[in-house]
C-alpha positions as CSV (number, residue, x, y, z in Angstrom):
1,M,122.2,104.6,111.5
2,N,122.3,105.3,107.8
3,A,122.9,102.9,104.9
4,P,126.5,103.9,103.9
5,T,127.9,103.4,107.4
6,A,125.7,100.9,109.3
7,A,127.3,97.7,108.0
8,A,130.8,98.9,108.6
9,A,129.9,100.2,112.0
10,L,128.5,96.8,113.1
11,R,130.9,94.6,111.3
12,S,134.3,95.2,113.0
13,P,133.9,95.1,116.8
14,L,131.7,92.1,117.0
15,R,133.0,89.9,114.2
16,Q,135.1,87.0,115.3
17,P,136.9,84.4,113.1
18,L,135.3,80.9,113.1
19,P,136.8,78.7,115.8
20,G,139.1,76.0,114.4
21,G,137.2,73.2,116.0
22,F,134.0,74.5,114.5
23,V,135.4,74.5,111.0
24,D,136.6,70.9,111.3
25,K,133.2,69.8,112.6
26,L,131.4,71.8,109.8
27,K,133.4,70.1,107.1
28,R,132.9,66.6,108.5
29,R,129.2,67.0,109.0
30,F,128.3,68.8,105.7
31,S,131.2,67.8,103.4
32,E,130.4,69.3,99.9
33,Q,127.3,71.1,101.3
34,A,129.7,73.6,103.1
35,S,131.9,76.1,101.4
36,L,134.5,78.6,102.7
37,A,135.3,79.8,99.2
38,A,135.6,83.6,99.0
39,A,133.4,83.9,95.9
40,V,130.6,81.8,97.5
41,C,130.8,83.9,100.7
42,E,130.8,87.1,98.8
43,H,127.7,86.1,96.8
44,H,125.9,85.4,100.1
45,G,126.9,88.6,101.8
46,R,124.9,91.1,99.7
47,D,121.3,91.8,98.7
48,E,119.5,94.5,96.9
49,S,120.1,97.0,99.6
50,P,122.5,100.0,99.2
51,Y,125.0,98.4,101.6
52,A,128.4,97.1,100.4
53,P,128.7,93.4,100.7
54,V,129.4,92.0,104.2
55,P,130.2,88.2,103.5
56,P,129.8,85.4,106.0
57,D,132.8,83.2,106.9
58,A,131.2,80.1,105.4
59,V,128.1,78.9,103.6
60,V,126.1,75.8,104.2
61,F,123.5,74.5,101.6
62,A,120.8,72.7,103.5
63,T,118.6,70.1,101.9
64,S,116.4,69.2,104.9
65,T,115.1,70.4,108.2
66,E,117.5,67.9,109.7
67,D,120.4,69.7,108.1
68,V,119.2,73.0,109.5
69,A,118.8,71.6,113.0
70,S,122.2,70.0,112.9
71,L,123.9,73.2,111.7
72,I,122.1,75.4,114.3
73,G,123.0,73.0,117.1
74,L,126.7,73.1,116.0
75,C,126.6,76.9,115.8
76,A,124.9,77.1,119.3
77,E,127.7,74.9,120.7
78,H,130.4,77.3,119.4
79,R,128.3,80.5,119.5
80,V,128.6,81.1,115.8
81,P,126.0,83.3,114.1
82,V,123.6,81.9,111.5
83,I,122.1,84.0,108.7
84,P,119.3,82.4,106.7
85,Y,119.5,83.0,103.0
86,G,116.7,82.4,100.5
87,M,117.0,84.0,97.0
88,G,119.0,87.1,97.9
89,S,116.2,89.5,96.9
90,S,115.8,91.3,100.2
91,I,116.1,95.1,100.3
92,E,117.1,96.2,103.8
93,G,120.4,94.4,104.5
94,H,118.8,91.2,105.9
95,L,121.5,89.0,104.6
96,L,124.6,90.9,105.7
97,A,126.9,88.9,108.0
98,V,127.6,91.9,110.2
99,Q,128.9,89.6,113.0
100,G,130.4,87.0,110.7
101,G,129.3,83.4,110.9
102,V,127.5,81.0,108.5
103,S,125.1,81.8,105.8
104,L,122.4,79.1,105.7
105,D,121.3,78.7,102.1
106,L,117.9,77.2,101.9
107,S,117.5,77.4,98.2
108,R,118.0,73.5,97.7
109,M,115.1,72.9,100.0
110,N,112.7,73.3,97.1
111,A,110.2,70.4,97.3
112,V,106.4,70.8,97.3
113,L,105.6,68.4,100.1
114,A,101.8,68.2,100.1
115,V,99.0,69.6,97.9
116,N,95.7,69.4,99.8
117,D,93.5,70.9,97.1
118,E,90.2,70.0,98.7
119,D,91.3,72.1,101.8
120,L,92.8,74.8,99.6
121,T,96.3,74.4,101.3
122,V,99.8,73.4,100.2
123,T,102.9,72.7,102.3
124,V,106.3,73.4,100.9
125,Q,109.9,73.6,101.9
126,A,111.2,77.0,102.5
127,G,113.3,77.2,99.3
128,V,110.3,76.8,97.0
129,T,109.8,80.1,95.0
130,R,106.4,81.6,94.3
131,K,106.7,80.9,90.6
132,Q,107.7,77.3,91.2
133,L,104.7,76.8,93.6
134,N,102.2,78.2,91.1
135,E,103.5,76.0,88.3
136,A,103.3,72.9,90.6
137,I,99.6,73.6,91.5
138,R,98.5,74.8,88.0
139,S,96.6,71.5,87.3
140,T,94.5,71.9,90.4
141,G,92.8,75.1,89.4
142,L,94.2,76.8,92.4
143,F,96.9,79.5,92.8
144,F,99.0,81.3,95.5
145,P,98.3,85.0,95.2
146,I,101.1,86.6,97.2
147,D,103.3,88.3,94.6
148,P,106.1,90.6,95.8
149,G,107.5,91.0,92.3
150,A,110.8,89.2,92.7
151,D,110.7,85.4,92.4
152,A,111.3,85.1,96.2
153,S,111.3,81.9,98.2
154,I,108.2,81.1,100.2
155,G,110.3,80.9,103.4
156,G,111.9,84.3,102.8
157,M,108.4,85.7,102.1
158,A,107.1,84.4,105.4
159,A,110.2,85.6,107.2
160,T,109.8,89.2,105.9
161,R,106.0,89.2,106.0
162,A,105.9,90.0,102.3
163,S,102.9,91.1,100.3
164,G,102.9,92.6,96.8
165,T,100.6,93.5,94.0
166,N,97.7,91.2,95.0
167,A,97.6,92.3,98.6
168,V,94.6,94.6,98.2
169,R,92.4,91.6,97.4
170,Y,94.1,88.6,99.0
171,G,96.1,90.0,101.9
172,T,99.8,89.5,102.9
173,M,101.8,86.5,104.1
174,R,100.5,87.2,107.6
175,E,97.0,86.3,106.5
176,N,98.0,83.5,104.2
177,V,100.4,81.4,106.3
178,L,98.6,78.7,108.2
179,G,101.6,76.9,109.8
180,L,105.3,76.6,109.9
181,T,108.1,74.2,110.7
182,V,110.8,76.1,112.5
183,V,114.2,75.2,113.9
184,T,114.8,77.1,117.1
185,A,118.1,78.6,118.3
186,E,118.6,75.4,120.3
187,G,118.4,73.3,117.2
188,K,114.9,71.9,118.1
189,V,112.3,71.4,115.5
190,I,108.8,72.7,116.2
191,R,105.5,72.9,114.3
192,T,103.6,76.1,115.0
193,S,100.1,74.9,114.1
194,R,98.1,72.3,112.2
195,R,96.3,72.8,108.9
196,A,92.9,73.8,110.4
197,R,91.8,77.2,109.1
198,K,91.6,78.6,112.6
199,S,92.7,77.7,116.1
200,S,92.5,79.2,119.6
201,A,95.0,76.7,121.1
202,G,97.7,78.5,122.9
203,Y,99.9,81.4,121.8
204,D,99.9,82.2,118.1
205,L,103.5,81.1,117.3
206,T,102.9,81.2,113.6
207,R,102.3,84.9,113.6
208,L,105.3,85.5,115.8
209,F,107.7,83.8,113.3
210,V,106.0,85.4,110.3
211,G,108.0,88.7,109.9
212,S,110.7,87.7,112.4
213,E,113.4,87.9,109.6
214,G,115.3,84.9,110.8
215,T,116.0,86.4,114.2
216,L,113.8,84.1,116.3
217,G,114.0,80.8,114.4
218,V,114.8,79.4,110.9
219,I,111.6,78.5,108.9
220,T,112.1,75.3,106.9
221,E,108.5,74.4,105.9
222,V,105.5,76.6,105.2
223,T,101.8,75.7,104.9
224,V,99.9,78.4,103.0
225,R,96.3,79.1,101.7
226,L,95.4,78.7,98.1
227,Y,92.6,80.3,96.1
228,P,90.6,79.1,93.1
229,Q,91.7,80.6,89.8
230,P,89.2,83.4,88.9
231,E,86.7,82.6,86.2
232,A,87.6,85.8,84.5
233,I,90.6,88.2,84.7
234,S,91.1,91.5,83.0
235,A,93.9,94.0,83.4
236,A,94.0,97.6,82.3
237,A,96.3,100.6,82.3
238,C,95.0,104.1,82.8
239,S,97.0,107.3,82.5
240,F,96.4,110.5,84.5
241,P,97.4,114.1,84.3
242,S,99.1,113.9,87.7
243,V,100.1,111.5,90.4
244,Q,97.6,113.3,92.7
245,A,94.8,112.4,90.3
246,A,95.9,108.7,90.1
247,V,96.0,108.5,93.9
248,D,92.6,110.1,94.4
249,T,91.2,107.6,92.0
250,T,92.7,104.8,94.1
251,I,91.3,106.2,97.3
252,A,87.8,106.6,95.8
253,T,87.9,103.0,94.4
254,I,88.8,101.6,97.8
255,Q,86.4,103.6,99.8
256,M,83.6,102.5,97.5
257,G,84.4,98.9,98.3
258,I,85.1,97.8,94.7
259,P,87.0,94.4,95.1
260,I,89.9,95.1,92.8
261,A,92.6,92.5,92.7
262,R,95.5,94.8,91.9
263,C,96.0,98.6,91.9
264,E,99.6,99.7,91.1
265,L,100.9,103.2,90.7
266,L,103.8,104.2,88.4
267,D,104.8,107.8,88.2
268,A,106.0,109.3,84.8
269,L,109.6,108.6,85.5
270,T,108.9,105.0,86.3
271,V,106.8,104.6,83.1
272,K,109.7,106.0,81.1
273,A,112.0,103.5,82.7
274,V,109.6,100.6,82.1
275,N,109.2,101.5,78.5
276,G,112.9,101.5,77.9
277,Y,113.6,98.3,79.9
278,S,110.6,96.2,78.7
279,K,110.3,97.7,75.2
280,L,106.8,99.0,75.7
281,A,105.1,102.2,74.4
282,L,103.0,103.3,77.4
283,P,102.1,107.0,77.7
284,E,104.8,108.6,79.8
285,L,102.3,110.0,82.3
286,P,101.5,108.9,85.9
287,M,99.7,105.6,85.5
288,L,97.6,103.1,87.4
289,L,97.6,99.4,86.5
290,F,94.4,97.6,87.5
291,E,93.5,93.9,87.5
292,F,89.9,92.6,88.1
293,H,89.0,89.1,89.2
294,G,85.7,87.3,89.3
295,S,82.9,86.2,87.0
296,P,82.7,87.8,83.6
297,S,79.8,90.0,84.8
298,S,81.4,91.0,88.0
299,V,84.7,91.8,86.3
300,R,82.8,94.0,83.8
301,E,80.9,95.8,86.6
302,Q,84.1,96.4,88.6
303,A,85.9,97.8,85.6
304,E,83.1,100.1,84.5
305,A,82.8,101.5,88.0
306,V,86.6,102.2,88.3
307,Q,86.7,103.6,84.8
308,E,84.0,106.1,85.7
309,I,85.9,107.1,88.9
310,A,89.1,107.5,86.8
311,R,87.3,109.8,84.3
312,D,86.0,111.9,87.2
313,H,89.7,112.5,88.2
314,G,91.0,113.2,84.6
315,G,92.0,109.7,83.7
316,R,92.1,108.5,80.2
317,D,90.1,105.6,78.8
318,F,91.4,102.2,79.9
319,A,94.0,100.4,77.7
320,W,93.0,96.8,78.1
321,A,95.2,93.7,78.5
322,S,92.6,91.0,78.3
323,T,94.4,88.0,76.9
324,P,96.8,86.0,79.2
325,E,99.8,87.0,77.0
326,E,99.0,90.7,77.2
327,R,98.5,90.5,81.0
328,T,101.7,88.6,81.4
329,R,103.6,91.2,79.4
330,L,102.1,94.1,81.5
331,W,102.7,92.6,84.9
332,T,106.1,91.3,83.9
333,A,107.0,94.9,83.0
334,R,105.7,96.0,86.4
335,H,107.6,93.3,88.3
336,N,110.8,94.4,86.5
337,A,110.2,98.1,87.3
338,Y,112.9,98.0,90.0
339,F,115.6,96.9,87.6
340,A,114.2,99.2,84.9
341,C,114.6,102.2,87.3
342,L,118.2,101.2,88.0
343,Q,118.9,101.8,84.3
344,L,118.0,105.4,84.6
345,K,121.3,106.0,86.3
346,P,123.8,103.2,85.2
347,G,126.1,102.1,88.0
348,C,123.8,103.3,90.8
349,R,122.3,101.5,93.7
350,S,118.8,102.1,95.0
351,C,117.9,103.2,98.5
352,T,114.4,101.9,98.3
353,T,111.6,103.1,100.7
354,D,108.4,101.1,101.3
355,V,106.2,103.1,103.6
356,C,102.6,102.4,104.2
357,V,99.9,104.8,105.5
358,P,96.2,104.7,106.1
359,I,94.4,105.1,102.8
360,S,92.9,108.4,103.9
361,R,96.4,109.9,104.2
362,L,97.9,108.4,101.0
363,A,97.3,111.4,98.8
364,E,98.8,113.8,101.3
365,C,101.8,111.6,102.0
366,I,102.7,111.1,98.3
367,D,102.1,114.8,97.5
368,E,104.6,115.9,100.2
369,T,107.0,113.2,99.2
370,L,106.9,114.5,95.5
371,K,107.8,118.0,96.7
372,D,110.8,116.5,98.6
373,L,111.9,114.6,95.5
374,A,111.5,117.7,93.2
375,A,113.9,119.7,95.4
376,S,116.6,116.9,95.4
377,F,119.3,116.4,92.8
378,L,118.8,112.6,92.8
379,P,116.4,110.8,90.5
380,A,113.7,108.9,92.6
381,P,110.9,107.2,90.7
382,I,107.7,106.5,92.7
383,L,105.8,103.2,92.4
384,G,103.8,101.0,94.6
385,H,100.8,99.0,95.8
386,V,98.6,102.1,96.4
387,G,95.5,100.0,96.7
388,D,96.6,99.2,100.3
389,G,98.4,102.5,101.0
390,N,101.9,101.2,100.3
391,F,104.3,103.0,98.0
392,H,108.0,102.9,97.2
393,C,110.6,105.4,96.1
394,A,113.7,104.0,94.3
395,I,116.2,106.7,95.3
396,L,119.1,106.3,92.9
397,A,122.6,107.0,94.1
398,N,126.2,106.4,93.0
399,P,127.5,104.0,95.7
400,N,131.0,105.5,95.4
401,D,129.8,109.1,96.0
402,P,129.4,109.9,99.7
403,R,127.4,113.1,98.9
404,E,124.8,111.1,96.8
405,L,124.6,108.4,99.5
406,A,124.0,111.0,102.2
407,E,121.2,112.7,100.1
408,A,119.6,109.3,99.4
409,E,119.5,108.5,103.1
410,R,118.2,112.0,103.9
411,L,115.3,111.5,101.5
412,S,114.6,108.0,102.8
413,Q,114.5,109.1,106.4
414,S,112.3,112.1,105.5
415,I,109.8,109.8,103.7
416,V,109.7,107.4,106.6
417,S,109.3,110.1,109.3
418,R,106.4,111.6,107.3
419,A,104.7,108.2,107.1
420,L,105.1,107.7,110.9
421,R,103.6,111.2,111.6
422,M,100.6,110.0,109.5
423,D,100.1,107.0,111.7
424,G,101.8,104.7,109.1
425,T,104.7,102.4,109.3
426,C,108.4,102.5,108.3
427,T,108.0,99.3,106.2
428,G,104.9,98.0,104.6
429,E,106.4,94.8,103.3
430,H,110.3,94.8,102.9
431,G,110.9,94.3,106.6
432,V,113.3,96.0,109.1
433,G,116.6,94.2,108.5
434,L,119.5,96.5,109.2
435,H,118.3,99.7,107.6
436,K,115.0,100.4,109.4
437,M,116.1,99.4,112.9
438,G,116.4,103.1,114.0
439,F,112.7,103.8,113.3
440,L,111.2,101.1,115.6
441,L,111.4,103.3,118.6
442,E,109.5,106.1,117.0
443,E,106.9,103.7,115.5
444,H,106.3,101.4,118.6
445,G,107.6,103.2,121.6
446,E,110.2,102.1,124.2
447,D,108.0,99.6,126.1
448,A,106.9,97.8,123.0
449,L,110.6,97.7,121.7
450,E,111.8,96.4,125.0
451,L,109.2,93.6,124.8
452,M,110.6,92.8,121.3
453,R,114.1,92.6,122.9
454,R,112.9,90.3,125.6
455,L,111.3,88.0,123.0
456,K,114.6,87.9,121.1
457,R,116.6,87.1,124.3
458,A,114.0,84.4,125.3
459,Y,114.0,82.7,121.8
460,D,117.7,83.2,121.1
461,P,119.6,83.6,124.3
462,L,123.0,83.3,122.7
463,N,122.1,85.8,119.9
464,I,123.2,83.6,117.1
465,L,120.2,83.9,114.8
466,N,120.7,86.7,112.3
467,P,122.2,89.0,114.9
468,G,122.3,92.7,114.5
469,K,118.9,92.8,112.7
470,V,115.5,94.0,113.6
471,V,116.3,94.9,117.3
472,A,119.5,96.0,118.9
473,L,120.2,94.1,122.1
């Protein structure tokens, strides 16, 4: 099911108006925390996907786990869908109310509940953003490394199993979430684990909810790992004659076991977009952005080793960003690359891929993708977290032009199918949402997909939690 038609196809036959008795109870229970205003609903019915908005019938702004439990209990009583909403930065249509219902906005649940710096853990409400968290713990000398670019909420990052620029060194949300507080489809509140670094007690419920995209339960609190701030940090940009040379440098660096913290690819078109958007003067050539963490001597050794590898593949000398201000400017530009790319085609939307393949197949996958893109009439910058085999194409299309939307979807499906043939995945970090549902059968097989359906039915028998996403019942 492609991006231009999927939302419309799922929206009309299954969508029902809110029952009158439900609306009355919603207003009595939540008062000013609930809104049925068209503008508020419209805002909560879109994300950064290529879909047109599909707004909910109402929005509730929760401030506590008790609010969430109360709302879900009410929705279960009346069989009304609930769609969790964090910061609205998702890519694959996660937030669209394809069957109507209530958008559950968790952004006001933004308290840092407990900093256990001696244990290197922190517990936060789901609406805390990654920047807010790192600001709150700055004085401890610790930091939270998962960095998807957008200032996403920690709850949303857990729900989509996010990763980002630091994943090559620190892992993804899967490795860094220690425990969750979750409200089930029955309105019950559970804690998936305690703060111990490991446990063998029962089924691993934490890992089941991490990446479930709000379809099995609503995450309200998250306990995550923290890490000591590195003694030394250096960042560098390195330009290459071709994307192939940059990717080969990445592969050689990873295969040699050099513990780089970040390794980001920008193709020449992305660099051009970043220069224009962030007012930089980077050489408009394929580029790798590196960051090195450790002691001063280990950072120097890492950088020297990677510089030598880059030279062997035609890379230029590193352009260093050694001061905190220079690093911030460089990585802010990288994080804004998505918005920079949108400016290449004003008025466009991006059909964004995020495939991930084994590092040994990365060069081949990107090379074949570049040939696809060169034959297309749409601009499609390539960028990504190539240090862990993950890359994105921002395929830019006019949302009002069916021909362009069809071409964007054709390219997206071709890129995903290629990644699957190379034993990769249809989504390395953005999640399945609405857009990637059709690829789960090819990636996992019918028996595994049926097991996912059984889990959904068992956890959410009324199918009220973000229905129409991840798996089709």
